[in-house]
N, C-alpha and C positions, 0 to 999 in steps of 0.2 A: 756670227758676222753676216751682215746683209739682211738680217731678219727684222721684222716689224712687230710691234705690239701696241695694242689699244689699251689705254688706261681707263677702264670703265668705272664710273662712280657707282658704288654699291649702296649708298644711303637711301636712294629712292627706288622703290619697287612698286609698279602700278598694276601688275596682273600676275596671276598664279594659276597653274594647272598641274596635273599629274598624269603620268602613264603608269603602267604596271611596274616599271623599273625605278622611277624617280619623280621628284617634284621639280618644277621649273618656275623661276621668277623672272618677270620681264623688267629689265632695267632700262635706263634711258637709251643706251646704245649697245646693249648686249643682253644675253639670257644666261642666268645663273642656274646650273643644274645641281641637284642634290641626289646622290645615288642612295637608294634605300638599303641596299645590301652592304655596301662598304662604308656608308656615312661620310663619303668624300664629296667635295664640291669641285666643280669645273666651270669654266666660263666659255660661252660661245659668243663670238663677236665677228665683226667684218674682216678681221685679220686672220682668224683661225678657222673659218668655215662658213660663216653666215654670208648671205649675198648682199646685205645692205646694213645700214647704220642705225637709223632712228626707229626703235621698236615701239609700235603703237599698242599692240595687244597680242594675246595668245588665245589659242583654242585647242581643244583636245578631241581627237577622232578615236572613239571607242572601236569603230569598225577597223581601224588600222593601227591602233595603239601608238599613235603618233601625235606630235605637237605641231600645230600650225602657228607660224609667226607672221603677223601682219605688220607692215611698216607704214610710216607716215606718207611715203610716196606711192603707196599702192602695191609695192612688191610683196611677195609671199614666199616664205620658205617652209618646207616640211622637214621636221627633224625627227628621224626615227632611228633610235640607237645612236650609232656614231656617223650616220649618213645624213647629209643635208641635200635636199632636192629643191631646186628653185622653180617657182611657178610665176613667171613674170608677166602673165597675160594682162593683168590690170595695169601694172606699171607701164607697159608698152602700148596700151590701148590709146587710140587717137580720140581722146575725150578731153573737152575743155574743163578747166576748174580742178578742184581737189580730187585726188584719188585715194586719200587717206583711208586706211582700214580702221573703223571705229570699234567693231565687235565681230567676233567669230563664234558662231553657234552651230552645233551639230543637231541634225534632225533626220531621222529615218536613214541613217548611214551617209548622208551628204553633209558637206560643210557649207554654211551660208555666211557670206561676208557682207557686213553693213559698211558701206563706203561713202565717200563724198559725193557720189552721183547716183547711187542706187544700191541694189543687192545683187551679189554674184554667187551662183551655186557651183560648187566644185566637187568632182568625184575624188575622194581621198585615196582611192586605190589606183586609179588611172592618172591622177594628177592633172586633170584637164577640166576646163570650164564646161559645164553642162547647160547653163542658162544665165541670163542676166535680166533683172527686173528694174523698172524705173517708176516707182510709185509717185515720185515728185516730178517726173519728167526731167530729172537732172537739175532742177532749180534749187534744191535744198539737200544737204547731206542727210542720209539715213544713219542715225547715231546708235540705234539699237534695234534688234529684231527678237521676236518670240513666237512660239508655236503652241497652238492648242487645238486639238482635233484636226480638222482640215483647214484651219485658218492660220495665216501668217500675219503678224502684226509688225508694222514698220513705223518706228518713231523718229520724228524730227524734233528740233528744239521748240517748234511752235504747234505741232498737231500730230495726230496718229492716223495711219492708213491701215486698211485691212485688205487682204486678198485671199482668194480661194485656191488652195494648193492643187486642186483637181482641174483648175482652169489652165489649159495648155497655152493660152494667149496672155499669160501674166506679164510678158515682156512689153505689152501694150499698156502705157500709162492709164488709158481710159478703163482698163479692167480692174483698177484699184479704187477703193471707196474711202473717202475721208470719214473717220469714225466720229459720228456726231456726239458720242458720249464724252469725248475729250475736247473741251472748248479750245478753239484756236486762240493763241495768245500772241501779243506783240511786245510784251515786256516779260522779264525773267525768262525761264527756260525749263522745258522738260529735259530730263537727263537719262533715265534708265527704266527698263521694264524687267519684271520678274514674274514667272508663273510658278506658284507653289501650291501643290495639291489641287491643281487645275484652276486656281484662282489667280487673276491677273492684277498685278500691282504696278503702280507708276510713281516714280520719284519726280517731284516738282521742286526745282531749285529757285528760291527767291533771292533777289539781290541783297536784301537786308540780312544781317547775321541772325541766325536762330529762327528764321521764318520758313524753313523748308517743310515740305509736307509729303507724306506717302499716301497715295490714293488707292482705293480698291475699285477696280472697274468691273461692274456687273451688268446684268441685262438692263437695269433701270437707269444706269448712269455712273457717275463718279462720286464716291463718298470718301471722307477721310477714314483711312484704315486704322490709324492708331495715333494717339497723341501722348508723348511723354511729358512728365511734369517738369523736366528740365529743357534747356534750349534744344530746338530741333535743327541744329546745324549739322546736316547729314552729308558726309563725304560721298558715300555710295551705298548700294545694297547688293546682297549676294544671296544665292540659294545654297544653303549649307545643310547637307544631310536631309534634304527635302524639307527644310525649314527656312523661313525668311530671316535674314540677318541685316540689321541696319548698322552702318558704320558712322558713328557720330564723330565730332571733331576731336574728342579725346577718349573715346570708348567704343566698344562694339557690343551689341546685344543680339543674341539669337533667340527668336520667339517660337513658341509652340503654336498650335492651331487656335488657341484662345488668347494669343498675344501675352501670355505669361513668359517670364524669363526662363529659357531653357539653358542658356549659357551667357555669361557676361565676361567681358575682358575690359577691365578698368585701368590696368596698368601692367606694363611688362616687367616692372622691377627696376628698370633703368630709365624709362621715360613713358609718357602716355602714348597709347597707340593712335595712329591716324591711318586707318586701314582703307585701302582702295578696293581690295578683293580678298576673298577667303574661300578655302574649301576644307572639308573634313575627310579624314581617312584613317581608319584603324585606331581611333582614340586620339588622333593628333589633329589640331587645327593648324593650317598653314596660312599665313597672312602675307599679302603684298602691302607693305607699309610705306607711305609717302615720306616718312621721316627716318624710319629705322631699317628700311630695306626688306629683305626676305627673312621672315621670322617663323619659327616653329614653336607652337604653344602646346604643352602637355600639362596634365594635372601635377606632374612632378617638377615642372619648371619651364622656363622660356629660354630659347636659344636662337640667337641671330645666326643665320646662314651666311657666314662671312667669307670674303675673298679679297685679296689685296687689291685696293683700288682707291682713287682719290675720294676724300670724304664728301665732296660736293661736286656739282656739275658745272660750275662757273670757272673759267680760266681766262686770264688776261695777260700776265707777264711773269717772267721767271728770272732767277739768278741761281748760280751753282758755285760751290766752293768746297774743296776738301771732302768730296764724297756726299755732299748734301745738296739736294735740289729744293728750292723754295719757290712756291707758286702763289701769285696773287690772284684773288678771285675776280678782280675788276670792279668797275671799269667806268668809262665815260662814253658817251655817244656824241662824237664830234667834240664839242666843248661843253656838253651838258651832263650833269650828274645822272647816274642810273640808280643811286642809293642801294647798291649791292652790298649786303652785309656778310658775304661769304667768308671773309677772313683770309688766312694764309694757310697753305698746306705744306708740310715738310715731308720729303721723300728721302728715306735713308735706309740702307740695308734691306731694300725691297718692302719696307713698311711705310705706310702713310700716317701722318699725324695732323690733326686739325687744331689750329689756334684761331679762336674767334672771340666775340664778346661774351660768350657763355663760359669760357674756361680761362680767359686772361683777366686777372683780377682788376687791373687798372683800366681795362676797357669796359667793364660792366657798368651799365648806366650812362655811358658816354655816347655822344652823337658821332659815331665813327662808322664810316662806310666808304665805298669806292676805293678799295685797296688797289693802288696803281703800280707800285714798285717796291722792290725789296733789294737791299744791299747786304752782302755777307762780308764780315770782317776778314781780312787776309791772313791774320795770324791767330786770332781767337775764334775758332770754328764755331763756338756756341753763340757768338754775338752777331746779331743782325738788326738792321734798321728797316722799318716798314713805312712807306709813304702813302698818303691818302689824299682825296679831295673831300675834306670834311672838317669838323671842328677840332679833331685830333689829328693834325697833319703828319706828325712823325712820332714813331714809337721805337724804343730800343729794347731788344730782348737779350737776355743773358743766359748763362749756363743752366739756370734753373728751369728754362723753358718758359718763363714768365716775362711779362713786360716790366722792365726795371725802371723805365722813365718814359714820360710822354712830353713832347715838345710842342708848344703852341705859341701864338703871338703874346700870350701873357707871361711866359717864362723863358723866352728865347728871342733870337733875331728874326724868326720866321714871320712873314707878313700875311695878313689876311688878303684874299684876292678880291679885287674890285668887282669881279664877275660872279662871286660866290655867296653874296649876302652874309658876310661874316666868316665864311669858310676859308680855309687855306688850301692852296693847290700845290702838291708836291708830286711831280710826274717822273722824276728820275733822281737817283742817289748813287754815289760811288764812294767806296773807301779807297784812298790812295795807299801807296806802299808803306807810309808812315802811320797808318791808322786814322788819318783825318777823314771825317765824313763830309763829303761835298754834296750839297742839296740844291736841286733845281726847283726854285719856289716861284712858279708862274703867277701872273696876275698882280704882282706888286711892283714897286719902284726899283728894287735891287734884286733881280731874280736869282743870282748865284750867292749861295751862303756856304760857310764852312764851320763845322764844329770840330776843333782840333782834339787830338787824343788826350790833352790835359784840360779839356773843358772850356777853352776860349772860343769866342764867336767872332766872325767877321762877315760883312756883307760887301758885295762888289757891284759897282755901277757899270752898266754897259751901254749907256747912252739912252737918249729919248726913245729910239725905235724899239728898244727891248722892254720898255716899261709897260706894265699892265697887260702884257701879252700872255696868251695861253701857251704854256710851255709844253715841250714834247720829250726829246731824247737828250742824253748826255753820256759822253765817254771821256776818259782821261788817257792821254797818249803816253808813250814810253818816256817822255821827258817831262811829264807833269802838267802839260797844257790841258785845259778843259775845253771840250767842244760841245756846244749846246744848240738845239734847234727849237723853234717855236712854230706853232701852227700857222702855216702859210706866211711865215716871216723869216725865211732864210736860216743861215747858220752863223753862229758866233764862236770865235776862238778866244780864250782868255788865258793869259800868262800871269801867274802871281810872282814870278821871279824867284821861286823857291822859298818864298817867305809868306806863308798864308795869312798871317795877321798884320803884315806891313803892306799897305796898298801903295806906298810911295814908288815902288819899282814895278808896278803892274802895267799891263798893256792889253788891249783887246782889238779884235778885227771882226768886221761884219762881212759876210759873204752872201752875195745875191746871185741872180741868174744872168746878169749882163756880162758881156766880154770886158775884161779888165776889172770887173767888180766881183769876181768869184767864179763866174761861168758855170753855175750850177744848172742842171737840167731843169730845175723848178725851184721855186722858193718854198715849196712844201716839202721839207726834209723829214723823212719818215724813218730813217735807219742810219746808224753810225757804228763803225767798227774800226779798230786799230789793229793792223796785222803785225807780224813778227819783225818786219822791216820798218816799223813806225810810220807806215803809210795809212792815211785816213780814207776809208771807203765810205762814201756818202750815198745813201739811197733816197730817192724821191718818188713822187707819184708819176714821174715821167722818165724813169731810167736812173742810172747811177753814174757817179764820177769818182775820181780818185785824186786826193790832194797828196802829192808825192813829197812835199816839203813842209809838213805841218810845223816843224820846229822854227822855220824862218818865215813862215807866212804871216804870223801875227806881227803887225807893225810894218809890213812890207808896203812898198809903193804900189799904186794902182797898176794893174797888169802883171804884177809879180806874185800874185797869190791866187791865180785862177786854178780851179780844179780841172782835171783832164778827163775827157771821155775816151774810153778804150775802143779803138776801131779795128775792124777786120775786113779783109777782102773776101766778099762772098759772091762768087760767080761774076767777077769783074766789077762788082759794085762795092764801094766802101760804106760799111754800115757800123753803127754802134752796137757793141755787145749788149744783148737783151733789149735793145731798142728803147722804146718808151714804156717798158713794163713798169707797173706800179710795184715798187719794192717796199715791203713791210718790215723786214729785218735782215741783218747780215751777221753771220757768225764765222769766225776764223778758226779752223781746226789745227791739230798738231802739225800737219804738213803745210801750213800756211795757205791752204786752199780756202775758198770763200763759199759759204752756203748762203744762198739767197732765198728768203721767203717772199712770196709775191701775193698780190691781192686776188689774182684769178688764174694764175698759171702754175700753181703748185710750188715745188721745191726744186732749186737749180744749184748745182755745184760747179763752180768755176775753178780752173787751175790757179796756182799761186799768182801768176801774172795777169789773170783775168782774160787771157786770149782764147781759152778753150773751154767749151762746155763739156765737163766730164760725166755728169749724170743729170738727168731731169726726171723727177717723180711727180706724177699727177694721179688723179683718181682713175684715169683711163689705163695707166700702165703699171700701177703699183697698188699696194694696200693703203696708200694715203687716203684718208677719209673725206678730204675736201681740198679743193684747189685754192681756197682762201686761207692763207697763212696769217696768223696774228702775231706770233712771237716764236723765236727759236732760242734754244739754250743747249750747249754741249756739256756732257759729262766728260771732262778732259782726261779722266783716268781710263775710262772704258771706250770712249768714242761714241757713246749713245747720244743721239741727237733727239732732244725732246721738242715736239712741234705742237704748238697750240693752234688749232683751227677754229673756225666758227661752229664746228660740229663736235668738238671735243679735243682731248689730248691723246696724241699718238707719238711713238718714238721709233727710231730707226738706228740700228747698230752700224755705224760707219766704220771704215777701214783706216781711221787715223786717230791718234791720241797724242797727248803731250809726252815728250821723251823723259826717260828716267836715267839720269847720268850714273847712278850708283847701282842700277840693276837690282833693286831691292825687292821687286815684286814682279818678276818675269813669269808669264804664263804662256803655255802652248795649248791650244784647244781647237777642235776636240782631240783628245788623246786617250785611247787609240782612235784611229780613223777606221770606222767599221764599213763593211761592204755597202750598206744602204745609205751612206752619207755621201752627198755630192757637192757640198759647199766648199768654201776655202778653209785651209788650215791657217790658223792665225797665231802669230807670236806677238805678244804685247808686253810693254814695260821695259823695252830696250832704250838705249840712248837715241835721241832724235837724229834723223837724217843718217841712218846707217845703211851700209851695204850688207845685203843678206845673201848667203849662198847655202843651197841645200846639197848635201852629198849623201851617198850611201855609206854603209858601215866600212867599206873599203877605202873611202875617201874620194871616190869618183864624183865629179860634179854632175848634179842632176838638174839644178835650176838655180837661177840667180835673179834678184830683184832689189829694189830699194824700199826703205820704210817711208811711210807717211807719218812723220814725227816719231812716236814711239811704237808704232804698229806696222807689221809687215804681214802679207798674206801669200799663201802658196796654193795654187789650184790643184795640187796633187798630180801634176803632169811633169814630164821631163822636158828638156830643151826642145825636143822634136815634137812635142805636143801630145805624146802618148801617155796614158795612165801608167804610173809606176807600179811595180809589182809589190807583193807583200814583203815587208821587211822593216827594219829600224833605220830611220834617216836622221842625220845630224843637221842642225840649223846653226850656221855660223854667222854671227853678227859683229860688225865693227863700224864705228862712226867714221864718216868721211873726214871730219876734223876732230883733233884731240885724241885722247887716249881712251881705252876701254874696249872690252869685247865680252861676248857671252856665247856659250854653246848650249843649245837645247836639243832635245831628242823627241821624236814622234814615231809611234808605231803605226804603220799602215797595214790594214788587213783587207785583202781583195777576195 
């Protein structure tokens, strides 16, 4: 309880190094470690030890047997054994422009960092900066460095510089020389350097597919080092066991000194390789693969160094039901397609599963992308609907894990969007309690659709103002009303009268930002949530409001359907709670409290009535990896809150869950409570809104509290605030309303 975890995608690995103890693969926002002696894997990330998030590259210090981790923002960590030492000098430097670490190279016991502004030399034993060089005078990033004899080579995308390592004035840009052997270019780009057997090689990346070249730089100039008979689309090159390795688009070749094949990797057995980096150790090749992650290659077989994590690094929206989390890869940019083909990820029992156009039979060969929403059936846990902004707008998946049906304008009531050149836009879907699928189909004339459980369709007109608009969010309240928002176009409520296929008894209401017209903080409604009291919480780009009477607001007279802003007295001034904060999502937990995701202020928890800020999590005070929240979703069984940010997916174990009236899965954890544990003792799975009392074995009252839904916590202290002694303690729970009770036990060891 109260802990965080970062869900690191493991399919893309872009760098790899090794110490005497293990191999390390650089992932997008973490480092995967493989221990040579135990053959076990572990993850290093910003939640469990690393100092930053976006990993750019790795380097190995033989002088210290340590791994150096360079980040996109210039931060540096040194990982030695189980200790992480942060070296933030570059990140904190007052330098304009990029500070990204492009490459880390060891030379004569020092670590050299190629950065967005120049080269930084660091002592790996003292963990301090020894020097900084500016060959480009800070005008261009140094993307790679290499050493030969007393010369240091600094590569940019357009040219190469050389410097004399014996020159104590190398910090002066005028002490660097542009290498005339490497022509300055204005198109395409140089990418990488390698020195093998004292020979210097340069990778030139051409914009056209298959036109890349590896050059040999010698005293007379630059010549083509080698030309393969097949396409020269080269991902990268490596120095492998003192041999040059070229990593092609679907293969890797290690060459001897005569450019004969010393080793070839044409297939892993499960896919073709796309290697970014490779090293060789004791008969084993270790590859950082851009499609397959961290891979071990032996003569006896190939092994992916796996670790539980999302299959891809794109996250947009989520839904949860009955122990399963479904994540859509996204997305749109405003109202424009991104053509993201990432698919949908399923997280269940701590395992991730990918569903995309490569493994869903009905998606293969289809124009499907921009996965925007997913809805999970309330009673059939295997059935889910996926919505996109593409030519395949809705797909239904069944218990086989496959797509059982696709819905398009050709076989359903779904309309093509006027803004999508024939594509259809589905931004939100919800199953109601009867199993009817409600679809928000923007860009058409009738944006609200329903597919009933017995296969009938109906479309609903909400007036001229809702036609051809880019749709956004949708929720269904506890009485069956549908609430929908459109980009910069306010809020709509729709009542079907309890008869989805009969429009004769239907009614709708439009809510705007004027007094008497809905009183929204803004017409850009970005979040919707219905709480346990059937109150509608409305988030906008300028704060939030609450509609306390959603059941009677639809069809009400002007002035009778205004949403209310929650006000508090702050130091004598009346202010709105959260002010004009840009709200991106709202989730209601088991205790009826409200979790708010924001565009730039992190995560905020409000009390059930919204009058009190109970928690606020930002990058500055918590392991939250970004203050820009895109989507939230609660696992209502465990209270784990999944948080999509612009930098990845993270989750936080909250202290609330849905109540369990039959006490079928009550857990007390940790149990026993050991001396080195200082967090809360949690009892979960009890009936909602229960009173909880802690007593010793003799029945003396030690502590009392109330549950948040089906979860209660105890800080291990007595009523006086002192730590309790070693012993067995009883946890008595009983709901404030209705029948039921449960008694649990916990052993505390001090």
